[in-house]
All heavy atoms as an XYZ file, in Angstrom:
733
protein
N      -0.770    -16.761    -16.268
C      -0.593    -17.529    -15.073
C      -1.911    -18.197    -14.732
O      -2.923    -17.537    -14.604
C      -0.163    -16.597    -13.944
C       0.912    -17.169    -13.083
S       1.291    -16.198    -11.640
C       2.381    -14.970    -12.266
N      -1.905    -19.482    -14.589
C      -3.113    -20.205    -14.256
C      -3.350    -20.255    -12.767
O      -2.636    -19.638    -11.972
N      -4.362    -21.007    -12.391
C      -4.727    -21.111    -10.982
C      -3.627    -21.814    -10.180
O      -3.363    -21.438     -9.036
C      -6.041    -21.857    -10.850
N      -2.997    -22.797    -10.768
C      -1.929    -23.516    -10.067
C      -0.740    -22.586     -9.823
O      -0.157    -22.584     -8.738
C      -1.500    -24.767    -10.863
C      -0.318    -25.447    -10.213
C      -2.663    -25.721    -11.005
N      -0.401    -21.776    -10.802
C       0.705    -20.832    -10.639
C       0.386    -19.784     -9.581
O       1.253    -19.406     -8.798
C       1.005    -20.130    -11.958
O       1.389    -21.059    -12.922
N      -0.855    -19.316     -9.562
C      -1.259    -18.335     -8.559
C      -1.209    -18.943     -7.166
O      -0.752    -18.295     -6.213
C      -2.650    -17.808     -8.860
N      -1.653    -20.184     -7.037
C      -1.599    -20.867     -5.742
C      -0.153    -21.063     -5.293
O       0.175    -20.850     -4.118
C      -2.326    -22.202     -5.822
C      -2.378    -23.009     -4.531
C      -3.168    -22.262     -3.472
C      -2.999    -24.367     -4.794
N       0.721    -21.435     -6.203
C       2.133    -21.596     -5.882
C       2.747    -20.261     -5.460
O       3.536    -20.207     -4.514
C       2.879    -22.171     -7.086
C       4.350    -22.508     -6.874
C       4.512    -23.562     -5.792
C       4.969    -22.980     -8.165
N       2.357    -19.188     -6.121
C       2.842    -17.860     -5.768
C       2.401    -17.471     -4.359
O       3.184    -16.920     -3.582
C       2.353    -16.823     -6.784
C       2.786    -15.386     -6.552
C       4.304    -15.261     -6.643
C       2.111    -14.473     -7.548
N       1.165    -17.783     -4.004
C       0.670    -17.488     -2.656
C       1.430    -18.296     -1.616
O       1.813    -17.774     -0.564
C      -0.851    -17.751     -2.569
C      -1.332    -17.744     -1.130
C      -1.608    -16.722     -3.381
N       1.689    -19.562     -1.889
C       2.450    -20.395     -0.944
C       3.876    -19.879     -0.765
O       4.396    -19.846      0.351
C       2.462    -21.848     -1.414
C       1.119    -22.573     -1.350
C       1.243    -23.963     -1.965
C       0.621    -22.648      0.075
N       4.504    -19.467     -1.840
C       5.852    -18.902     -1.752
C       5.821    -17.615     -0.942
O       6.708    -17.366     -0.116
C       6.428    -18.660     -3.162
C       6.750    -19.994     -3.827
C       7.670    -17.775     -3.109
C       7.120    -19.899     -5.286
N       4.795    -16.795     -1.145
C       4.686    -15.529     -0.430
C       4.457    -15.752      1.057
O       4.947    -14.983      1.880
C       3.556    -14.672     -1.022
O       3.817    -14.482     -2.410
C       3.467    -13.321     -0.351
N       3.729    -16.787      1.421
C       3.530    -17.084      2.842
C       4.860    -17.421      3.502
O       5.130    -16.993      4.625
C       2.514    -18.239      3.012
C       1.117    -17.738      2.650
C       2.527    -18.777      4.434
C       0.071    -18.820      2.596
N       5.700    -18.161      2.812
C       6.989    -18.571      3.385
C       7.981    -17.419      3.368
O       8.591    -17.097      4.389
C       7.544    -19.793      2.627
C       6.592    -20.973      2.803
C       8.948    -20.143      3.113
C       6.874    -22.137      1.898
N       8.176    -16.789      2.215
C       9.129    -15.677      2.056
C       8.485    -14.563      1.235
O       8.491    -14.626     -0.005
C      10.400    -16.150      1.357
C      11.348    -17.014      2.165
C      12.414    -17.596      1.273
C      11.970    -16.214      3.277
N       7.949    -13.544      1.884
C       7.269    -12.470      1.150
C       8.128    -11.782      0.083
O       7.618    -11.510     -1.014
C       6.860    -11.482      2.240
C       6.810    -12.281      3.481
C       7.830    -13.358      3.329
N       9.419    -11.503      0.311
C      10.191    -10.843     -0.751
C      10.321    -11.667     -2.034
O      10.385    -11.106     -3.123
C      11.567    -10.605     -0.116
C      11.296    -10.536      1.341
C      10.190    -11.527      1.565
N      10.339    -12.981     -1.924
C      10.424    -13.820     -3.122
C       9.144    -13.691     -3.940
O       9.185    -13.580     -5.173
C      10.708    -15.295     -2.753
C      10.671    -16.182     -3.980
C      12.051    -15.415     -2.048
N       7.996    -13.661     -3.276
C       6.730    -13.467     -3.979
C       6.671    -12.115     -4.668
O       6.190    -11.999     -5.797
N       7.168    -11.071     -4.004
C       7.193     -9.741     -4.605
C       8.131     -9.728     -5.803
O       7.821     -9.142     -6.837
C       7.603     -8.673     -3.566
C       7.862     -7.332     -4.225
C       6.538     -8.537     -2.502
N       9.272    -10.368     -5.695
C      10.218    -10.430     -6.807
C       9.593    -11.113     -8.021
O       9.775    -10.668     -9.149
C      11.494    -11.147     -6.387
C      12.463    -11.333     -7.530
C      13.212    -10.254     -7.992
C      12.607    -12.551     -8.154
C      14.079    -10.398     -9.057
C      13.476    -12.715     -9.212
C      14.217    -11.637     -9.660
O      15.075    -11.790    -10.717
N       8.852    -12.182     -7.786
C       8.236    -12.908     -8.903
C       7.162    -12.079     -9.604
O       6.949    -12.234    -10.803
C       7.643    -14.226     -8.409
C       8.653    -15.267     -7.938
C       7.938    -16.464     -7.333
C       9.557    -15.692     -9.075
N       6.489    -11.196     -8.866
C       5.422    -10.386     -9.454
C       5.956     -9.057     -9.980
O       5.644     -8.660    -11.095
C       4.299    -10.145     -8.425
C       3.299     -9.131     -8.937
C       3.597    -11.434     -8.096
N       6.764     -8.365     -9.178
C       7.170     -7.000     -9.511
C       8.576     -6.902    -10.084
O       8.928     -5.879    -10.660
C       7.074     -6.115     -8.278
N       9.391     -7.912     -9.911
C      10.773     -7.831    -10.367
C      11.636     -7.108     -9.348
O      11.235     -6.860     -8.220
N      12.831     -6.773     -9.758
C      13.785     -6.111     -8.872
C      13.594     -4.602     -8.997
O      13.823     -4.025    -10.055
C      15.209     -6.510     -9.256
S      16.434     -5.918     -8.109
N      13.165     -3.978     -7.917
C      12.927     -2.539     -7.948
C      12.543     -2.022     -6.584
O      12.844     -2.635     -5.550
N      11.869     -0.894     -6.576
C      11.503     -0.231     -5.328
C      10.555     -1.077     -4.488
O      10.676     -1.123     -3.259
C      10.873      1.122     -5.615
N       9.614     -1.759     -5.132
C       8.675     -2.592     -4.379
C       9.391     -3.726     -3.645
O       9.044     -4.048     -2.512
C       7.604     -3.168     -5.306
C       6.621     -2.121     -5.766
O       6.228     -1.281     -4.938
O       6.246     -2.141     -6.949
N      10.384     -4.309     -4.276
C      11.150     -5.372     -3.633
C      11.934     -4.828     -2.442
O      11.936     -5.433     -1.369
C      12.095     -6.044     -4.626
C      12.964     -7.164     -4.058
C      12.103     -8.307     -3.550
C      13.938     -7.656     -5.108
N      12.579     -3.686     -2.612
C      13.338     -3.081     -1.514
C      12.425     -2.732     -0.341
O      12.766     -2.995      0.816
C      14.072     -1.835     -2.008
C      14.927     -1.114     -0.970
C      16.052     -2.006     -0.486
C      15.467      0.174     -1.550
N      11.272     -2.168     -0.621
C      10.314     -1.842      0.435
C       9.866     -3.107      1.148
O       9.791     -3.146      2.381
C       9.105     -1.086     -0.158
C       9.525      0.308     -0.603
C       7.954     -1.010      0.841
C       8.494      1.036     -1.438
N       9.604     -4.164      0.403
C       9.154     -5.399      1.027
C      10.237     -6.041      1.873
O       9.945     -6.579      2.934
C       8.649     -6.382     -0.026
C       7.926     -7.533      0.616
O       8.539     -8.558      0.897
N       6.641     -7.358      0.872
N      11.472     -5.989      1.426
C      12.572     -6.531      2.236
C      12.677     -5.778      3.550
O      12.803     -6.380      4.625
C      13.895     -6.500      1.449
C      13.860     -7.530      0.318
C      15.087     -6.758      2.368
C      15.018     -7.433     -0.651
N      12.593     -4.450      3.485
C      12.664     -3.640      4.714
C      11.486     -3.945      5.641
O      11.666     -4.085      6.859
C      12.691     -2.158      4.374
S      14.207     -1.636      3.562
N      10.287     -4.057      5.091
C       9.117     -4.365      5.917
C       9.217     -5.757      6.528
O       8.815     -5.971      7.671
C       7.834     -4.247      5.089
C       7.392     -2.832      4.749
C       6.228     -2.870      3.773
C       7.014     -2.064      5.998
N       9.742     -6.706      5.786
C       9.900     -8.059      6.315
C      10.937     -8.085      7.433
O      10.765     -8.796      8.432
C      10.289     -9.042      5.194
O       9.291     -8.982      4.165
C      10.387    -10.464      5.706
N      12.004     -7.304      7.296
C      13.012     -7.234      8.360
C      12.462     -6.543      9.604
O      12.845     -6.887     10.727
C      14.262     -6.509      7.862
C      15.088     -7.261      6.820
C      16.238     -6.393      6.328
C      15.602     -8.576      7.374
N      11.570     -5.573      9.416
C      10.960     -4.891     10.558
C       9.954     -5.774     11.275
O       9.722     -5.619     12.467
C      10.278     -3.599     10.109
C      11.216     -2.476      9.697
C      10.428     -1.313      9.130
C      12.044     -2.014     10.887
N       9.349     -6.663     10.570
C       8.376     -7.583     11.150
C       7.806     -8.442     10.045
O       7.606     -7.993      8.924
N       7.534     -9.666     10.362
C       7.099    -10.615      9.344
C       5.730    -10.252      8.780
O       5.488    -10.387      7.588
C       7.074    -12.014      9.970
C       7.211    -13.134      8.983
C       8.305    -13.214      8.143
C       6.235    -14.112      8.893
C       8.439    -14.243      7.233
C       6.353    -15.148      7.993
C       7.455    -15.209      7.168
O       7.571    -16.231      6.270
N       4.822     -9.754      9.613
C       3.451     -9.440      9.177
C       3.404     -8.253      8.208
O       2.714     -8.343      7.182
C       2.529     -9.208     10.399
C       2.478    -10.457     11.272
C       1.132     -8.782      9.971
C       1.947    -11.702     10.593
N       4.100     -7.132      8.455
C       4.042     -6.041      7.470
C       4.544     -6.447      6.083
O       4.017     -5.988      5.075
C       4.941     -4.955      8.066
C       4.959     -5.233      9.516
C       4.837     -6.718      9.650
N       5.540     -7.316      6.038
C       6.030     -7.813      4.761
C       4.970     -8.604      4.019
O       4.840     -8.512      2.800
N       4.200     -9.385      4.761
C       3.116    -10.152      4.152
C       2.011     -9.245      3.631
O       1.485     -9.470      2.534
C       2.513    -11.131      5.173
C       3.262    -12.394      5.292
N       4.236    -12.577      6.245
C       3.197    -13.540      4.578
C       4.728    -13.792      6.119
N       4.124    -14.397      5.112
N       1.652     -8.249      4.407
C       0.587     -7.340      3.988
C       0.974     -6.650      2.683
O       0.177     -6.590      1.737
C       0.285     -6.310      5.094
C      -0.335     -7.019      6.297
C      -0.637     -5.209      4.581
C      -0.460     -6.148      7.523
N       2.192     -6.159      2.611
C       2.661     -5.474      1.402
C       2.713     -6.438      0.213
O       2.281     -6.111     -0.888
C       4.038     -4.862      1.665
C       4.603     -4.135      0.503
N       5.616     -4.663     -0.276
C       4.303     -2.934     -0.043
C       5.910     -3.808     -1.226
N       5.128     -2.745     -1.117
N       3.225     -7.633      0.442
C       3.355     -8.608     -0.645
C       1.992     -9.014     -1.191
O       1.785     -9.065     -2.415
C       4.111     -9.842     -0.158
N       1.046     -9.300     -0.309
C      -0.275     -9.713     -0.781
C      -1.021     -8.563     -1.429
O      -1.813     -8.765     -2.352
C      -1.093    -10.336      0.345
C      -0.663    -11.741      0.660
C      -0.185    -12.073      1.908
C      -0.716    -12.727     -0.311
C       0.222    -13.364      2.196
C      -0.314    -14.020     -0.038
C       0.159    -14.336      1.223
N      -0.777     -7.320     -0.999
C      -1.381     -6.161     -1.658
C      -0.871     -6.052     -3.098
O      -1.649     -5.841     -4.025
C      -1.083     -4.882     -0.883
C      -1.523     -3.626     -1.590
C      -2.870     -3.359     -1.783
C      -0.596     -2.720     -2.079
C      -3.287     -2.210     -2.437
C      -0.995     -1.573     -2.737
C      -2.342     -1.324     -2.911
O      -2.746     -0.191     -3.569
N       0.444     -6.207     -3.289
C       1.003     -6.152     -4.640
C       0.429     -7.261     -5.523
O       0.103     -7.028     -6.684
C       2.521     -6.259     -4.599
C       3.288     -5.061     -4.075
C       4.779     -5.370     -4.041
C       3.024     -3.845     -4.912
N       0.316     -8.443     -4.964
C      -0.230     -9.552     -5.747
C      -1.698     -9.323     -6.073
O      -2.141     -9.636     -7.175
C      -0.040    -10.870     -5.001
C       1.413    -11.279     -4.951
C       1.654    -12.495     -4.099
O       0.680    -13.163     -3.693
O       2.831    -12.775     -3.833
N      -2.455     -8.746     -5.133
C      -3.862     -8.441     -5.413
C      -3.978     -7.438     -6.563
O      -4.774     -7.634     -7.484
C      -4.550     -7.888     -4.159
C      -5.888     -7.288     -4.473
C      -6.987     -8.102     -4.730
C      -6.059     -5.909     -4.555
C      -8.217     -7.565     -5.056
C      -7.282     -5.358     -4.876
C      -8.358     -6.183     -5.122
O      -9.566     -5.656     -5.443
N      -3.192     -6.360     -6.498
C      -3.232     -5.349     -7.556
C      -2.832     -5.969     -8.888
O      -3.470     -5.737     -9.916
C      -2.325     -4.139     -7.208
C      -2.167     -3.210     -8.398
C      -2.870     -3.395     -6.018
N      -1.790     -6.789     -8.890
C      -1.317     -7.433    -10.117
C      -2.410     -8.281    -10.753
O      -2.712     -8.138    -11.940
C      -0.091     -8.286     -9.802
C       0.419     -9.088    -10.971
C       1.187     -8.485    -11.953
C       0.128    -10.434    -11.095
C       1.664     -9.214    -13.038
C       0.601    -11.172    -12.161
C       1.363    -10.555    -13.131
O       1.825    -11.281    -14.199
N      -3.027     -9.164     -9.972
C      -4.041    -10.055    -10.533
C      -5.325     -9.308    -10.881
O      -6.009     -9.655    -11.839
C      -4.329    -11.220     -9.585
C      -3.244    -12.254     -9.594
C      -2.442    -12.457     -8.485
C      -3.005    -13.010    -10.727
C      -1.436    -13.396     -8.498
C      -1.999    -13.955    -10.757
C      -1.212    -14.152     -9.635
N      -5.673     -8.268    -10.113
C      -6.856     -7.475    -10.432
C      -6.667     -6.728    -11.751
O      -7.551     -6.740    -12.608
C      -7.138     -6.489     -9.298
C      -8.411     -5.702     -9.533
O      -9.448     -6.334     -9.819
O      -8.367     -4.459     -9.433
N      -5.511     -6.100    -11.928
C      -5.247     -5.384    -13.182
C      -5.157     -6.353    -14.353
O      -5.563     -6.038    -15.468
C      -3.949     -4.576    -13.075
C      -3.971     -3.506    -12.006
C      -4.823     -2.335    -12.444
N      -5.075     -1.392    -11.395
C      -4.461     -0.238    -11.258
N      -3.528      0.120    -12.096
N      -4.773      0.564    -10.265
N      -4.626     -7.530    -14.105
C      -4.529     -8.533    -15.170
C      -5.916     -8.968    -15.630
O      -6.187     -9.099    -16.822
C      -3.731     -9.722    -14.654
C      -3.480    -10.758    -15.687
C      -2.650    -11.864    -15.112
N      -2.386    -12.818    -16.148
C      -1.268    -13.435    -16.318
N      -0.276    -13.212    -15.497
N      -1.106    -14.280    -17.290
N      -6.811     -9.187    -14.671
C      -8.177     -9.576    -15.004
C      -8.910     -8.445    -15.717
O      -9.654     -8.693    -16.675
C      -8.940     -9.971    -13.734
C     -10.316    -10.512    -13.991
C     -10.304    -11.814    -14.781
O      -9.337    -12.590    -14.692
O     -11.282    -12.045    -15.505
N      -8.706     -7.213    -15.294
C      -9.331     -6.074    -15.961
C      -8.851     -5.960    -17.412
O      -9.638     -5.668    -18.307
C      -9.031     -4.778    -15.216
C      -9.775     -4.648    -13.916
C      -9.412     -3.372    -13.187
O      -8.664     -2.539    -13.686
N      -9.943     -3.226    -11.990
N      -7.570     -6.190    -17.640
C      -7.031     -6.119    -19.001
C      -7.619     -7.235    -19.869
O      -7.898     -7.029    -21.048
C      -5.510     -6.211    -18.963
N      -7.818     -8.407    -19.298
C      -8.418     -9.514    -20.045
C      -9.843     -9.192    -20.471
O     -10.280     -9.593    -21.538
C      -8.448    -10.776    -19.179
C      -7.311    -11.675    -19.435
C      -7.541    -13.018    -18.798
N      -6.235    -13.519    -18.439
C      -5.932    -14.109    -17.326
N      -6.845    -14.321    -16.427
N      -4.717    -14.519    -17.091
N     -10.566     -8.499    -19.593
C     -11.955     -8.141    -19.884
C     -12.058     -6.909    -20.762
O     -13.161     -6.531    -21.154
C     -12.711     -7.918    -18.576
C     -12.855     -9.174    -17.744
C     -13.478     -8.912    -16.399
O     -13.765     -7.737    -16.070
O     -13.683     -9.881    -15.647
N     -10.945     -6.258    -21.024
C     -10.953     -5.083    -21.878
C     -11.291     -3.797    -21.155
O     -11.527     -2.774    -21.775
N     -11.313     -3.837    -19.829
C     -11.583     -2.629    -19.052
C     -10.291     -1.859    -18.855
O      -9.213     -2.418    -18.763
C     -12.191     -2.975    -17.690
C     -13.594     -3.549    -17.825
C     -14.236     -3.748    -16.494
N     -13.609     -4.874    -15.813
C     -13.499     -4.975    -14.491
N     -13.954     -4.022    -13.721
N     -12.938     -6.025    -13.948
N     -10.399     -0.556    -18.788
C      -9.242      0.327    -18.665
C      -9.208      0.932    -17.274
O     -10.203      1.479    -16.814
C      -9.320      1.436    -19.712
C      -8.266      2.485    -19.560
C      -6.946      2.199    -19.823
C      -8.597      3.749    -19.136
C      -5.969      3.161    -19.678
C      -7.638      4.722    -18.988
C      -6.316      4.420    -19.264
N      -8.086      0.839    -16.597
C      -7.901      1.449    -15.293
C      -6.965      2.629    -15.471
O      -5.780      2.464    -15.721
C      -7.299      0.449    -14.291
O      -8.149     -0.684    -14.220
C      -7.169      1.061    -12.927
N      -7.513      3.822    -15.347
C      -6.726      5.029    -15.595
C      -5.888      5.431    -14.391
O      -4.834      6.030    -14.549
C      -7.642      6.182    -15.977
N      -6.331      5.108    -13.196
C      -5.592      5.549    -12.015
C      -4.556      4.506    -11.600
O      -4.733      3.310    -11.811
C      -6.563      5.798    -10.859
O      -7.219      4.590    -10.514
N      -3.496      5.004    -11.013
C      -2.452      4.123    -10.515
C      -2.813      3.670     -9.104
O      -3.388      4.428     -8.335
C      -1.105      4.832    -10.503
C      -0.601      5.142    -11.902
C       0.730      5.845    -11.898
N       1.806      5.074    -11.303
C       2.551      4.175    -11.939
N       2.306      3.927    -13.196
N       3.526      3.538    -11.326
N      -2.476      2.440     -8.776
C      -2.734      1.934     -7.431
C      -1.755      2.613     -6.471
O      -0.561      2.698     -6.763
C      -2.551      0.425     -7.394
N      -2.234      3.103     -5.340
C      -1.343      3.786     -4.410
C      -0.346      2.820     -3.774
O      -0.676      1.692     -3.430
C      -2.290      4.369     -3.362
C      -3.529      3.562     -3.461
C      -3.613      3.087     -4.882
N       0.880      3.268     -3.632
C       1.909      2.470     -2.983
C       2.536      1.404     -3.848
O       3.303      0.583     -3.349
N       2.233      1.387     -5.132
C       2.807      0.404     -6.049
C       3.691      1.152     -7.036
O       3.227      2.028     -7.752
C       1.704     -0.382     -6.803
C       2.323     -1.354     -7.785
C       0.815     -1.111     -5.813
N       4.972      0.811     -7.065
C       5.927      1.529     -7.893
C       6.317      0.778     -9.160
O       6.954      1.330    -10.029
C       7.176      1.862     -7.073
C       6.826      2.694     -5.869
C       6.722      2.127     -4.613
C       6.561      4.049     -6.007
C       6.377      2.900     -3.518
C       6.217      4.822     -4.925
C       6.121      4.233     -3.674
O       5.763      4.996     -2.605
N       5.957     -0.474     -9.263
C       6.314     -1.293    -10.417
C       5.307     -1.110    -11.545
O       4.098     -1.272    -11.348
C       6.361     -2.765    -10.004
O       6.478     -3.592    -11.120
N       5.803     -0.782    -12.730
C       4.916     -0.669    -13.890
C       4.339     -2.019    -14.280
O       3.241     -2.108    -14.810
C       5.667     -0.071    -15.079
C       5.937      1.409    -14.907
O       5.159      2.074    -14.201
O       6.929      1.892    -15.475
N       5.075     -3.080    -14.005
C       4.592     -4.425    -14.319
C       3.357     -4.764    -13.487
O       2.402     -5.342    -13.990
C       5.701     -5.437    -14.055
C       5.308     -6.836    -14.390
C       6.481     -7.778    -14.258
N       6.049     -9.127    -14.543
C       6.652    -10.195    -14.105
N       7.733    -10.079    -13.375
N       6.201    -11.382    -14.390
N       3.362     -4.385    -12.218
C       2.202     -4.634    -11.362
C       1.052     -3.715    -11.772
O      -0.097     -4.141    -11.850
C       2.559     -4.436     -9.872
C       1.327     -4.542     -8.998
C       3.598     -5.450     -9.432
N       1.358     -2.450    -12.065
C       0.321     -1.492    -12.442
C      -0.415     -1.927    -13.709
O      -1.599     -1.696    -13.848
C       0.921     -0.097    -12.666
C       1.432      0.564    -11.427
C       0.340      1.080    -10.498
O      -0.840      1.031    -10.783
N       0.754      1.586     -9.369
N       0.300     -2.551    -14.637
C      -0.321     -2.951    -15.899
C      -0.818     -4.391    -15.886
O      -1.332     -4.872    -16.895
C       0.668     -2.768    -17.049
O       1.740     -3.685    -16.913
N      -0.654     -5.093    -14.779
C      -1.110     -6.483    -14.725
C      -0.214     -7.433    -15.483
O      -0.633     -8.502    -15.882
N       1.029     -7.033    -15.703
C       1.982     -7.886    -16.395
C       1.833     -7.912    -17.897
O       2.388     -8.775    -18.564
N       1.094     -6.961    -18.460
C       0.864     -6.956    -19.899
C       1.880     -6.137    -20.659
O       1.604     -5.658    -21.739
C      -0.541     -6.475    -20.204
C      -1.574     -7.521    -19.950
N      -1.327     -8.713    -19.339
C      -2.892     -7.539    -20.233
C      -2.416     -9.420    -19.256
N      -3.392     -8.737    -19.786
N       3.048     -5.960    -20.106
C       4.127     -5.297    -20.831
C       3.988     -3.802    -20.871
O       3.071     -3.212    -20.318
N       4.913     -3.203    -21.532
C       4.957     -1.755    -21.622
C       4.131     -1.281    -22.801
O       4.150     -1.868    -23.867
C       6.400     -1.284    -21.776
C       7.235     -1.618    -20.578
C       8.131     -2.676    -20.615
C       7.105     -0.901    -19.408
C       8.884     -3.012    -19.516
C       7.860     -1.229    -18.296
C       8.748     -2.274    -18.358
O       9.487     -2.600    -17.255
N       3.415     -0.197    -22.603
C       2.670      0.425    -23.671
C       1.293     -0.153    -23.924
O       0.582      0.324    -24.781
N       0.882     -1.173    -23.177
C      -0.439     -1.729    -23.409
C      -1.513     -0.966    -22.653
O      -2.660     -0.985    -23.062
C      -0.482     -3.209    -23.005
O      -0.108     -3.322    -21.639
C       0.447     -4.032    -23.869
N      -1.156     -0.318    -21.574
C      -2.100      0.492    -20.820
C      -1.541      1.906    -20.791
O      -0.423      2.139    -20.342
C      -2.302     -0.039    -19.395
C      -2.968     -1.407    -19.451
C      -3.143      0.932    -18.586
C      -3.199     -2.037    -18.105
N      -2.298      2.853    -21.253
C      -1.856      4.235    -21.300
C      -1.854      4.802    -19.886
O      -2.831      4.665    -19.150
C      -2.793      5.070    -22.206
C      -2.368      6.525    -22.204
C      -2.817      4.506    -23.602
N      -0.740      5.404    -19.510
C      -0.640      6.014    -18.197
C      -1.391      7.336    -18.173
O      -1.349      8.093    -19.146
C       0.828      6.225    -17.821
C       1.626      4.937    -17.741
C       1.094      3.993    -16.680
O       0.660      4.416    -15.621
N       1.102      2.709    -16.972
N      -2.068      7.655    -17.068
C      -2.833      8.896    -17.012
C      -1.929     10.121    -16.983
O      -0.817     10.066    -16.474
C      -3.623      8.778    -15.710
C      -2.817      7.848    -14.868
C      -2.150      6.887    -15.841
N      -2.428     11.219    -17.541
C      -1.697     12.481    -17.527
C      -1.966     13.144    -16.190
O      -3.108     13.288    -15.777
C      -2.172     13.400    -18.689
C      -1.470     14.718    -18.635
C      -1.948     12.684    -20.007
N      -0.897     13.576    -15.539
C      -1.070     14.187    -14.210
C      -0.887     15.661    -14.233
O      -0.250     16.268    -14.954
C      -0.087     13.580    -13.238
C      -0.373     12.120    -13.021
C       0.596     11.496    -12.029
O       1.454     12.159    -11.484
N       0.444     10.226    -11.799
């Protein structure tokens, strides 16, 4: 995703936070949580959506640089966001 795509994602998230979460995390627990937060109030939905996008882009940049993040980001349930969108099996999950 280039800078233009990231900017478009931010603009979509400002208008409708659940759509931005869907584009980053897909259909899952994070989307359901964001829909509920958006229905409870517009601001909590934005906070959650931008947090997911921050984690996604941060993990993506770390993977590009070859750095390994062993810990999972708190409050993020999507494996796609946890791995920065690099698919399954590219980042080893920590043993708990």
